[in-house]
Backbone as XML, in Angstrom:
<?xml version="1.0"?>
<chain id="A" units="angstrom">
  <residue number="1" name="MET">
    <atom name="N" x="146.245" y="102.828" z="95.940"/>
    <atom name="CA" x="144.878" y="102.470" z="95.635"/>
    <atom name="C" x="144.221" y="101.893" z="96.887"/>
  </residue>
  <residue number="2" name="LYS">
    <atom name="N" x="143.072" y="102.426" z="97.234"/>
    <atom name="CA" x="142.366" y="101.984" z="98.437"/>
    <atom name="C" x="141.600" y="100.697" z="98.156"/>
  </residue>
  <residue number="3" name="LYS">
    <atom name="N" x="141.729" y="99.747" z="99.067"/>
    <atom name="CA" x="141.001" y="98.493" z="98.919"/>
    <atom name="C" x="139.571" y="98.680" z="99.415"/>
  </residue>
  <residue number="4" name="ASN">
    <atom name="N" x="138.628" y="98.042" z="98.757"/>
    <atom name="CA" x="137.223" y="98.109" z="99.123"/>
    <atom name="C" x="136.703" y="96.701" z="99.424"/>
  </residue>
  <residue number="5" name="PRO">
    <atom name="N" x="136.956" y="96.185" z="100.627"/>
    <atom name="CA" x="136.504" y="94.812" z="100.893"/>
    <atom name="C" x="134.985" y="94.677" z="100.878"/>
  </residue>
  <residue number="6" name="TYR">
    <atom name="N" x="134.263" y="95.725" z="101.260"/>
    <atom name="CA" x="132.803" y="95.629" z="101.269"/>
    <atom name="C" x="132.244" y="95.552" z="99.852"/>
  </residue>
  <residue number="7" name="LEU">
    <atom name="N" x="132.915" y="96.199" z="98.917"/>
    <atom name="CA" x="132.478" y="96.122" z="97.527"/>
    <atom name="C" x="132.668" y="94.710" z="96.989"/>
  </residue>
  <residue number="8" name="TYR">
    <atom name="N" x="133.821" y="94.116" z="97.274"/>
    <atom name="CA" x="134.089" y="92.763" z="96.798"/>
    <atom name="C" x="133.146" y="91.738" z="97.434"/>
  </residue>
  <residue number="9" name="ILE">
    <atom name="N" x="132.911" y="91.883" z="98.719"/>
    <atom name="CA" x="132.003" y="90.975" z="99.412"/>
    <atom name="C" x="130.583" y="91.152" z="98.888"/>
  </residue>
  <residue number="10" name="GLY">
    <atom name="N" x="130.187" y="92.384" z="98.598"/>
    <atom name="CA" x="128.868" y="92.639" z="98.036"/>
    <atom name="C" x="128.686" y="91.983" z="96.677"/>
  </residue>
  <residue number="11" name="ILE">
    <atom name="N" x="129.719" y="92.064" z="95.845"/>
    <atom name="CA" x="129.645" y="91.435" z="94.524"/>
    <atom name="C" x="129.549" y="89.918" z="94.660"/>
  </residue>
  <residue number="12" name="LEU">
    <atom name="N" x="130.336" y="89.339" z="95.562"/>
    <atom name="CA" x="130.271" y="87.886" z="95.763"/>
    <atom name="C" x="128.913" y="87.463" z="96.317"/>
  </residue>
  <residue number="13" name="ASN">
    <atom name="N" x="128.347" y="88.248" z="97.220"/>
    <atom name="CA" x="127.023" y="87.935" z="97.748"/>
    <atom name="C" x="125.955" y="88.010" z="96.666"/>
  </residue>
  <residue number="14" name="LEU">
    <atom name="N" x="126.077" y="88.988" z="95.782"/>
    <atom name="CA" x="125.118" y="89.112" z="94.689"/>
    <atom name="C" x="125.225" y="87.926" z="93.732"/>
  </residue>
  <residue number="15" name="LEU">
    <atom name="N" x="126.442" y="87.489" z="93.446"/>
    <atom name="CA" x="126.625" y="86.313" z="92.594"/>
    <atom name="C" x="126.075" y="85.053" z="93.258"/>
  </residue>
  <residue number="16" name="ALA">
    <atom name="N" x="126.258" y="84.938" z="94.570"/>
    <atom name="CA" x="125.708" y="83.792" z="95.292"/>
    <atom name="C" x="124.185" y="83.819" z="95.264"/>
  </residue>
  <residue number="17" name="ALA">
    <atom name="N" x="123.597" y="85.005" z="95.388"/>
    <atom name="CA" x="122.138" y="85.124" z="95.325"/>
    <atom name="C" x="121.620" y="84.671" z="93.967"/>
  </residue>
  <residue number="18" name="ILE">
    <atom name="N" x="122.298" y="85.087" z="92.904"/>
    <atom name="CA" x="121.892" y="84.673" z="91.560"/>
    <atom name="C" x="122.006" y="83.159" z="91.404"/>
  </residue>
  <residue number="19" name="ALA">
    <atom name="N" x="123.080" y="82.574" z="91.937"/>
    <atom name="CA" x="123.265" y="81.126" z="91.849"/>
    <atom name="C" x="122.160" y="80.382" z="92.603"/>
  </residue>
  <residue number="20" name="PHE">
    <atom name="N" x="121.759" y="80.881" z="93.763"/>
    <atom name="CA" x="120.701" y="80.225" z="94.520"/>
    <atom name="C" x="119.344" y="80.373" z="93.831"/>
  </residue>
  <residue number="21" name="VAL">
    <atom name="N" x="119.103" y="81.488" z="93.167"/>
    <atom name="CA" x="117.847" y="81.638" z="92.413"/>
    <atom name="C" x="117.805" y="80.638" z="91.264"/>
  </residue>
  <residue number="22" name="VAL">
    <atom name="N" x="118.918" y="80.492" z="90.557"/>
    <atom name="CA" x="118.984" y="79.531" z="89.455"/>
    <atom name="C" x="118.787" y="78.111" z="89.984"/>
  </residue>
  <residue number="23" name="ALA">
    <atom name="N" x="119.427" y="77.791" z="91.103"/>
    <atom name="CA" x="119.260" y="76.457" z="91.697"/>
    <atom name="C" x="117.824" y="76.243" z="92.148"/>
  </residue>
  <residue number="24" name="GLY">
    <atom name="N" x="117.178" y="77.297" z="92.622"/>
    <atom name="CA" x="115.787" y="77.182" z="93.038"/>
    <atom name="C" x="114.857" y="76.892" z="91.878"/>
  </residue>
  <residue number="25" name="PHE">
    <atom name="N" x="115.141" y="77.470" z="90.727"/>
    <atom name="CA" x="114.302" y="77.211" z="89.563"/>
    <atom name="C" x="114.581" y="75.845" z="88.940"/>
  </residue>
  <residue number="26" name="ILE">
    <atom name="N" x="115.779" y="75.332" z="89.133"/>
    <atom name="CA" x="116.134" y="74.029" z="88.550"/>
    <atom name="C" x="115.550" y="72.876" z="89.357"/>
  </residue>
  <residue number="27" name="THR">
    <atom name="N" x="115.493" y="73.009" z="90.665"/>
    <atom name="CA" x="115.068" y="71.902" z="91.520"/>
    <atom name="C" x="113.594" y="71.564" z="91.305"/>
  </residue>
  <residue number="28" name="THR">
    <atom name="N" x="113.245" y="70.313" z="91.606"/>
    <atom name="CA" x="111.865" y="69.859" z="91.415"/>
    <atom name="C" x="111.079" y="69.832" z="92.717"/>
  </residue>
  <residue number="29" name="SER">
    <atom name="N" x="111.760" y="69.812" z="93.841"/>
    <atom name="CA" x="111.086" y="69.766" z="95.138"/>
    <atom name="C" x="110.605" y="71.158" z="95.535"/>
  </residue>
  <residue number="30" name="THR">
    <atom name="N" x="109.370" y="71.257" z="95.964"/>
    <atom name="CA" x="108.799" y="72.544" z="96.337"/>
    <atom name="C" x="109.457" y="73.103" z="97.591"/>
  </residue>
  <residue number="31" name="THR">
    <atom name="N" x="109.678" y="72.260" z="98.582"/>
    <atom name="CA" x="110.278" y="72.715" z="99.833"/>
    <atom name="C" x="111.695" y="73.228" z="99.608"/>
  </residue>
  <residue number="32" name="VAL">
    <atom name="N" x="112.457" y="72.493" z="98.832"/>
    <atom name="CA" x="113.833" y="72.894" z="98.547"/>
    <atom name="C" x="113.843" y="74.181" z="97.726"/>
  </residue>
  <residue number="33" name="LYS">
    <atom name="N" x="112.892" y="74.311" z="96.814"/>
    <atom name="CA" x="112.804" y="75.517" z="95.992"/>
    <atom name="C" x="112.607" y="76.756" z="96.865"/>
  </residue>
  <residue number="34" name="TYR">
    <atom name="N" x="111.683" y="76.691" z="97.828"/>
    <atom name="CA" x="111.461" y="77.826" z="98.714"/>
    <atom name="C" x="112.674" y="78.088" z="99.599"/>
  </residue>
  <residue number="35" name="GLY">
    <atom name="N" x="113.372" y="77.045" z="99.976"/>
    <atom name="CA" x="114.599" y="77.207" z="100.764"/>
    <atom name="C" x="115.672" y="77.940" z="99.984"/>
  </residue>
  <residue number="36" name="TYR">
    <atom name="N" x="115.880" y="77.535" z="98.729"/>
    <atom name="CA" x="116.874" y="78.204" z="97.888"/>
    <atom name="C" x="116.512" y="79.663" z="97.642"/>
  </residue>
  <residue number="37" name="ILE">
    <atom name="N" x="115.242" y="79.922" z="97.381"/>
    <atom name="CA" x="114.811" y="81.296" z="97.142"/>
    <atom name="C" x="114.987" y="82.136" z="98.418"/>
  </residue>
  <residue number="38" name="GLY">
    <atom name="N" x="114.696" y="81.551" z="99.571"/>
    <atom name="CA" x="114.882" y="82.255" z="100.839"/>
    <atom name="C" x="116.336" y="82.609" z="101.085"/>
  </residue>
  <residue number="39" name="VAL">
    <atom name="N" x="117.227" y="81.668" z="100.816"/>
    <atom name="CA" x="118.663" y="81.927" z="100.982"/>
    <atom name="C" x="119.119" y="82.991" z="99.989"/>
  </residue>
  <residue number="40" name="ALA">
    <atom name="N" x="118.571" y="82.959" z="98.777"/>
    <atom name="CA" x="118.933" y="83.969" z="97.771"/>
    <atom name="C" x="118.515" y="85.357" z="98.225"/>
  </residue>
  <residue number="41" name="VAL">
    <atom name="N" x="117.352" y="85.467" z="98.844"/>
    <atom name="CA" x="116.900" y="86.765" z="99.352"/>
    <atom name="C" x="117.844" y="87.263" z="100.442"/>
  </residue>
  <residue number="42" name="LEU">
    <atom name="N" x="118.263" y="86.378" z="101.325"/>
    <atom name="CA" x="119.189" y="86.781" z="102.384"/>
    <atom name="C" x="120.538" y="87.230" z="101.818"/>
  </residue>
  <residue number="43" name="PHE">
    <atom name="N" x="121.038" y="86.524" z="100.810"/>
    <atom name="CA" x="122.286" y="86.937" z="100.171"/>
    <atom name="C" x="122.120" y="88.285" z="99.481"/>
  </residue>
  <residue number="44" name="ALA">
    <atom name="N" x="120.972" y="88.512" z="98.856"/>
    <atom name="CA" x="120.741" y="89.791" z="98.178"/>
    <atom name="C" x="120.685" y="90.940" z="99.189"/>
  </residue>
  <residue number="45" name="ILE">
    <atom name="N" x="120.039" y="90.701" z="100.322"/>
    <atom name="CA" x="119.994" y="91.732" z="101.370"/>
    <atom name="C" x="121.399" y="92.026" z="101.884"/>
  </residue>
  <residue number="46" name="SER">
    <atom name="N" x="122.180" y="90.975" z="102.085"/>
    <atom name="CA" x="123.551" y="91.151" z="102.548"/>
    <atom name="C" x="124.383" y="91.931" z="101.523"/>
  </residue>
  <residue number="47" name="ALA">
    <atom name="N" x="124.162" y="91.649" z="100.239"/>
    <atom name="CA" x="124.883" y="92.373" z="99.193"/>
    <atom name="C" x="124.520" y="93.851" z="99.210"/>
  </residue>
  <residue number="48" name="LEU">
    <atom name="N" x="123.233" y="94.151" z="99.350"/>
    <atom name="CA" x="122.809" y="95.550" z="99.385"/>
    <atom name="C" x="123.391" y="96.284" z="100.591"/>
  </residue>
  <residue number="49" name="LEU">
    <atom name="N" x="123.429" y="95.611" z="101.735"/>
    <atom name="CA" x="124.006" y="96.243" z="102.923"/>
    <atom name="C" x="125.506" y="96.483" z="102.765"/>
  </residue>
  <residue number="50" name="ASN">
    <atom name="N" x="126.195" y="95.547" z="102.108"/>
    <atom name="CA" x="127.628" y="95.746" z="101.860"/>
    <atom name="C" x="127.872" y="96.885" z="100.884"/>
  </residue>
  <residue number="51" name="PHE">
    <atom name="N" x="127.021" y="97.010" z="99.852"/>
    <atom name="CA" x="127.159" y="98.134" z="98.928"/>
    <atom name="C" x="126.906" y="99.453" z="99.643"/>
  </residue>
  <residue number="52" name="LYS">
    <atom name="N" x="125.924" y="99.468" z="100.536"/>
    <atom name="CA" x="125.611" y="100.683" z="101.294"/>
    <atom name="C" x="126.778" y="101.047" z="102.214"/>
  </residue>
  <residue number="53" name="ARG">
    <atom name="N" x="127.357" y="100.059" z="102.863"/>
    <atom name="CA" x="128.476" y="100.338" z="103.753"/>
    <atom name="C" x="129.696" y="100.819" z="102.970"/>
  </residue>
  <residue number="54" name="ASN">
    <atom name="N" x="129.902" y="100.250" z="101.789"/>
    <atom name="CA" x="131.014" y="100.691" z="100.937"/>
    <atom name="C" x="130.817" y="102.149" z="100.536"/>
  </residue>
  <residue number="55" name="ARG">
    <atom name="N" x="129.595" y="102.522" z="100.217"/>
    <atom name="CA" x="129.312" y="103.903" z="99.805"/>
    <atom name="C" x="129.484" y="104.863" z="100.978"/>
  </residue>
  <residue number="56" name="SER">
    <atom name="N" x="129.098" y="104.432" z="102.180"/>
    <atom name="CA" x="129.194" y="105.328" z="103.339"/>
    <atom name="C" x="130.639" y="105.541" z="103.791"/>
  </residue>
  <residue number="57" name="GLU">
    <atom name="N" x="131.542" y="104.646" z="103.445"/>
    <atom name="CA" x="132.951" y="104.813" z="103.836"/>
    <atom name="C" x="133.681" y="105.799" z="102.947"/>
  </residue>
  <residue number="58" name="LYS">
    <atom name="N" x="133.125" y="106.120" z="101.808"/>
    <atom name="CA" x="133.819" y="107.040" z="100.893"/>
    <atom name="C" x="133.676" y="108.463" z="101.340"/>
  </residue>
</chain>
């Protein structure tokens, strides 16, 4: 069975993005909220790139 590290990393990045979005909605500070949402966007982009790289290796 072939290991797919990019798939696993992509899934973890997507879960981290979801966690940061939830943390952004929970927080009361506006500055911190935008920071969490910004980090979530970066994690989501990283997840998409990892999924793309996983697909291109097949």
